[in-house]
N, C-alpha and C positions, 0 to 999 in steps of 0.2 A: 849432428849434420852441419856439414860444412857450407857457409854461406860466405866464404870468403871475397872481398871485395864487392858485394852487392852493394847499391846504393839506392837505401830506403828512407823516405819522408813519412813522418807519422804526426799527426796532429794530437793535440790533448796528452802531450808527453811528459808534463813535469811532476804527477804523480799518478798513482793509481795502476791500472793496467795500462797506460800508455806509458807509463814510465818503465814497466816489466817489459813491455815489448821492445822498448829501445836497448834494454840491457840485454835481452834474448839475442838480438841480431847482433849487437856489437859483440856478445862472447862469441858469435860464431865468425867475426870478420869483417862484418858490415860495415860502410860508412853510413852514418846518421845523419838526417837532417830531421831533426826534431822540435816541432813547434807547441807553443801554449798562448794562453792569454797574460799570463804573469810568465814575463821573459827572464824575469831573475831566477824563480823556481826552474825554468826550462835550463837556465846557463849551471846551474848547481847541478843538474842532471848530466848534462854533456861534459862539466868539468868532472864529476866520479866517473864518467865513464873512459874519458881520454887518461885517466889515472892507471887504469885496469891495461891499457897498453895492447888489446886486440884489436877490436874496432875503433874507429873515429866517429865522434859526434860533433856536430855544429848546433847551436840554439838560436832559434828566431821568433819574434812576437809574433801571433797571430789570433786573431779574435775572429771565430767563424761567423759571428754574428753581423758583423764591419765588411762589407765586400771589399774595403779599398784595401783594409788589413789582410785579407785573403790574397788579394792581387799581390801586394808586398812581398807576401812570404813566397809565391809561386816566381814573380822575379826575381828575389834573391838567390832562392835554388836555382833559376835558371841562370844565373850569371856567369858570363863564359869563363871568368877566372875559377869557378869552382866545380862545375860538372855539365857535360853536353848531353847527358841522358839520366835516366832514373829507372831503375829496376822495379821497383816495389813503391807504390802508395798505399799507406793506411791510414783509412778513414774512420780515425778512431773519436775523434774530439765530438763532446755531445754535452749538453746541460742535461742533468737529469732533475726533474723536480716530481715530487709525489702531492697526492691529492685525489680525492674522490670526485669532487665537483668543480665544474669550470670555474666558480667564484673564488675557488680557495688561494688561487695566485692572481697577481695584479696583471693588468693589459700588458704593461711592460715585459713583464716576466714572460708572458706566454710568446710576445712579439719576438724576444731575443731565442727563445728555446727553437720556435718554428726557423726562424733565419739560420741558426749554425746547423740545424740538423737538416733543413731543405735547403735553402739558397746557397747558403756557406760551403757547403758538401759538393752541390753541384758545380760552383765556380771554382775551386780548387782544384776537382777533379779537371773541369776543362781547361783552366790554365796549365795544368802540369801535363795534359796528354800530349803535348809536342813532345818533351824529355822521354815519356814512356814509347812513344811510338817509336825512338831513336835507339831503343834497348834492343837485344837482342832475346831477353826474356822477361817483359812486362807483364806485373801482378797488380791488379786493384783489390785489395781485401777491405772490405766492409764489416766494420763491427757495427751490428745493427741490433739486435732483441728481439725477443720474444714478442716484444710491444710491436713489431713491424709484420708479425703473422697475421694473416686473416684469421677473425674467429677468436684472438687470444683476447684473456680477459682476467688471467691469474695476477698480474701485477697491481701493485698498488700505486704505480704511475698517474702521474696527472693524465688528461685527455691529451693535452697539449703536447707531452711526450710521445705519445701513441701516435698522434698527427704525425710529429716531425720524423718518427720511426717508420710509418707506411711511407713516408716520401723518400727517405733513404732506401727503402727498398723496393721500390717503385725505379728509381733510379739505377739501381743495381741489376734489375731484372731487364731492363732494355738495353743496357750496356752492352750487359754478358751476351746478348742477342745479336747487335752489332758491332761490337768488337772483335767478338770470335775470329771471323773470317781474316783479320788482322794479327791474329796470334798472341790477344791482349787477353788474360784469362782474368776474370771476376770472380772471386772467391769473397761469400758471404756467409756471415756467422751470426745465428740467431740464440743467443744463449739466453735462459731466464735469469731474473734476479741471483746473482752469484755474490760471494764474498770473497775477500782480498787473499785471505788466509785460512787454511782447514785441515783438513786431517786428509781429505781426498780419498776419501772412505764410500762403498755404495748408501750406505745409511747418513751422508753429511751432503751438505750445501756443495755445488759445483762451485770451485776454486777459480780463480784468474788464472794461476799457472796451467791447470789444464784448457783452458780456453785459448791461452798462448801458445801449448805446445801444439794446439790443431792449426793453428796461423802458421808455424815455424814447419810443420809438418806439410801441408799444402804447398807452400811457396817454395821447398825444396824439392819436389815432384817433378820428373824428369814432362818434358812437355808435352807428350802424348798422353800425360794423366791432368785431367782437369777437374780438379774439386770444387764444384760450382757453390755447393752449400753445405753448412753444416748445422742441423737442426738437435737440439738436445730434449733430451726426456727428461723434465722434470718431477722428480720422486717426490720432494718436500714442498708442502705448501710454502709459501713466502712468509718468512719471520718466524716459523715454527720454532 
């Protein structure tokens, strides 16, 4: 799918699914603004993308749990010498923690997970919204989780992660309603626990590449096609 020239911001892009998202869009000619808490790792991803020669990438520091860091990333992207608009924001960054009991992790960890998945995601979307409004084809992609679905109990994630993902889902729900009249599409994905690599067969775990293919497909659709949510059937039990 040709996404040549698209300007795309991605959080949590130094490794894992975030890195694969950055590479997938860059392979199709997009210009990537990628961020991570570890800016050195983010720069390695950007350098690798730039060596490939299709799309281009710039790397930035952004800790979603720290409001000043979020505002700094948004301001850096919005620098007049860099871009005057943004076509796609991918809210991918999140801190995963597991544990059945609230007491399984420290207060500081709970605070950080909630701040990144809730407050940080809200603030980044807020501060990049002017750039999205300046685009002729704006999309906000929300990498949520089945942990953000009402009634979901199958993940081994900590309750704080569930709470953060419900916050993210609530943001996506109301913004989808309120921004749709402006032509801004909110595309949310609710994958179950998935693996980075796998055979991509019916009896296997969902893979990151399959999730990424859904993102690229939805963003690449004409503007009359609004795919609001992807929900995935979880055939296997986690860690089976």
